[in-house]
N, C-alpha and C positions, 0 to 999 in steps of 0.2 A: 963515199956511199955508206959506209958503216955508221956514220954519224946520224943518218936519217932512218936507219932500220928500226930502232927502238920506238921513236915517235910514231912511225907508220903502224907498227904492231899495236901500240896503245890506241891509236885512232880507229884501227880496224875492229879491235875488241869492243870499243865503246859503241861503234856503229852497229855491230852485230847485236850487242846487248839491247840497243835502242830498238832494232828491228824485232827482236824476239819479244820485247816488252809490248810493242804495238800489236804483234801477232797474238800474244796471249790475251791482250785487251779485247781484240776483235773476236777471238774465240769465246771469251767470257760474255761479251755482248750478245753473241748469237745464242749461246746457251740460255741466257736470261730471257731473251725474246721468246725462245721456244718454250721455256717454262711458263711464261706469262700466258701462253695460249692453253695451258692445261697439261697436267701430267697424267700418265696412264695409272689408273688405280685398280688393283685386283678386287674383284667382287667375290672371289672364291679363293681361299688360301691353299686349297688342295688337301687340307687336313681336317678341317672342321666345317660346320655349317654357319659359322659366325657371319653376321651381316644379312642373314635371311630368316624368314619365319613363314609359317603357313598362313595363307590368306585369312584374315579375320582372327588370328590367334597370336600368342606371344612366344610360340615355340615352333620348331620344325617337326613335322610328322615323322614317326619312326621308319616309315617306308622309304624315306630319303636317306641313303647311306653314302658315306664317303669311302670309296674303294679305289686304290691305285691312282690317287690323285684326281679322281673324278667324282662328281655327284651322280649317284645311281638311284633311280626310282625302281625299287624292287616291287613289282606288281603281282607277286605270287598270291597275295591275299586280296582278291577282288571284292569290290563293294559297288554294286550298280555299274556305272560307266567309269568309276574311278577306283582307287585303291584304299582299303582300310588302313587307317593310320598314315594316310598320304595327303592328298590334296595339293593344289597348286601352291608353290612357294614364291614369295616375293622379296625383293630387296628391302632392307630397313630404310634406305635412303630413296629420295625422289630425284628425278632428272628431267631437264627440259631439252637443252641443246647438248647433244652427246654423240660420241663415236663408240660403239659397242663392238667388242670382238669376243668370239667364243667358238668352241667346237662341240659338235654333237654326233652321236650315233644312236641308232634305233634298233630294237629287236625286230625279227620277222613279223610282218603284219602289224607293226607298231604305229602309234599316233601320239604326237605331243605337239608342243608349240612354244615359241618365245613371244611373250605378250608385253606390249609397250604401253606406257602412259596409263598404268592401272591406278585408278582412284580407289583407295581402300576405305570403304565406308559400308560396312555390312548391313547397316540399317536401311540403306538405299539400294545397294548392289550386292546380290548374293554371290556372284561369281566374278572372277578377274576379267572375263571377256564381256561383261556387261558394260565395261568402260574402255578396256584396252584393245589395241589392234594387234593382230597375231601374224607372225611369220610362221608358216606351217612347217612342221617337222613330221616326216611321214616316210613309210616304206611304200614308195610309188608302185612297186611290183606286187605288193601283197595286200595292202589295205584297201577296202572298198571305197574310201573317200577319194582315192586316186582316179576313180572314174568320173568324178565331178569336176567340172571346169572351175578353176580358181581355188581348188582344195588340195593341190599337189605341193610337194616339198618346195620351199622357197617362195611360194605365193604369198601375197598379202591376203590372208584368208578371206574368201568369199567376196573380195573386192577387186583385186588385180592379179591376173595370172603372170607367172614368170615369163620374161621375154625369151628365155631359152632354158633348157633343163640341164643342170650341171651337177645334180645330186649323185652321190656315190652309192654303190650297192650296200645292202644291209650289212651291218657289222663293221663298216669302215667309217672313219672320222670325217665329218664334213666341217669345213671352215666357214664361219659366218661373220659378216660385218654389217652393222646397221648404223647408218649415219642420219641423224635428224638434226637439222640446223635451220632455225628461223622458218619453220614450216615446210622445208624441203626434206622429203624422206627417201632414202635409198637403201636397197637391200643388195648385198653381195653374197653369192654362194660359191665357194671354192674358186675365188678370184674373179668371178664374172658378175657384172652388174645385171641383176635380173628383174628389179622393180625400181621405178622412180616415179614419184608423184608429189603433189603439193597438198598439204593438209589444211583443213579448216576453211577453205574457200568455197565458193558456190558449187564448183565441180565436185569437190569432196562431199559436200552435203548431198548432192544429187546421187553420187555413188552409194552412199550409205542408205539413202531412201530406197534404192533398188536392190538392197542386200537383205540377208536374214536378220540384220541388226536394226532394221527400220523402226521396229517397235521398242527399241531400247534408247530412251531419250538421252542417256549419258554417254552412249557409245561414241568414241572418236571425237569427243568435245574438249577433253582436258589437255592443256598444253604443258603440263608437268605431271609426272606420276612415277610409279614404281615399275620395275621390270619383273616379270613373272616367268617361271618355268612350269609348264603345264603337266598335271597328272591326268592323263586320259585313259588310265587303266592298263597301260602297256609299259614294259621295261624300256627305259631310255637313259642315256648317259650324257652328261655335260662336263666340260673341263676348260681350263685356260680362259676363264671368264674375266674380262677386264674392260674398263671404260675410261674414256677421256671426256671431260666436260669441255664444251666448245663455247 
């Protein structure tokens, strides 16, 4: 029996090594496949405004401040319906098919928005919302817009109301996910799907014609664009902003 012990141990070790090699290879293949579908990219590093600029400019307005790992719009210096030295900020990059994640919280009676597919051409479009579609950010209990159908937090602004209301009270962080892939758009608010629609088809064009954007020929037509955070003249905070290209 002792004569067979050593060969058996060697065989077992080789077999185990072969299994581990196959397992490592399988794990590497899975990781490679996952990476090929896109990596999560931070759109905000928590320390600077790098990667962003005010719409139509080459810098970020001073009213947007980085505080405690969040982008804070300090709306203490009002100007009309926005903020002096503020304005909407947009990403330097454009996106078409993507999965966006972020968190927001709003001041009492506050209003803001996450705007998608923004086409930045100031000669044709004065505002981000002349082209981009908005996921509403709002204090539902304090802002007058909350009394308007399709204007509440989580709504596809003025187009589709949320299927359910999952927004948290003022001062608490809300988790957002936006998935846009090959014309299908989905909004998630605090883990619940609240909006699902198809972009750019006949039904979409019909919805736009029945909205406040009907007289904006560029609205909702671009299939690639920038992501904007809205200055609506109220304090708002955004953090943990990341995106995956699909």
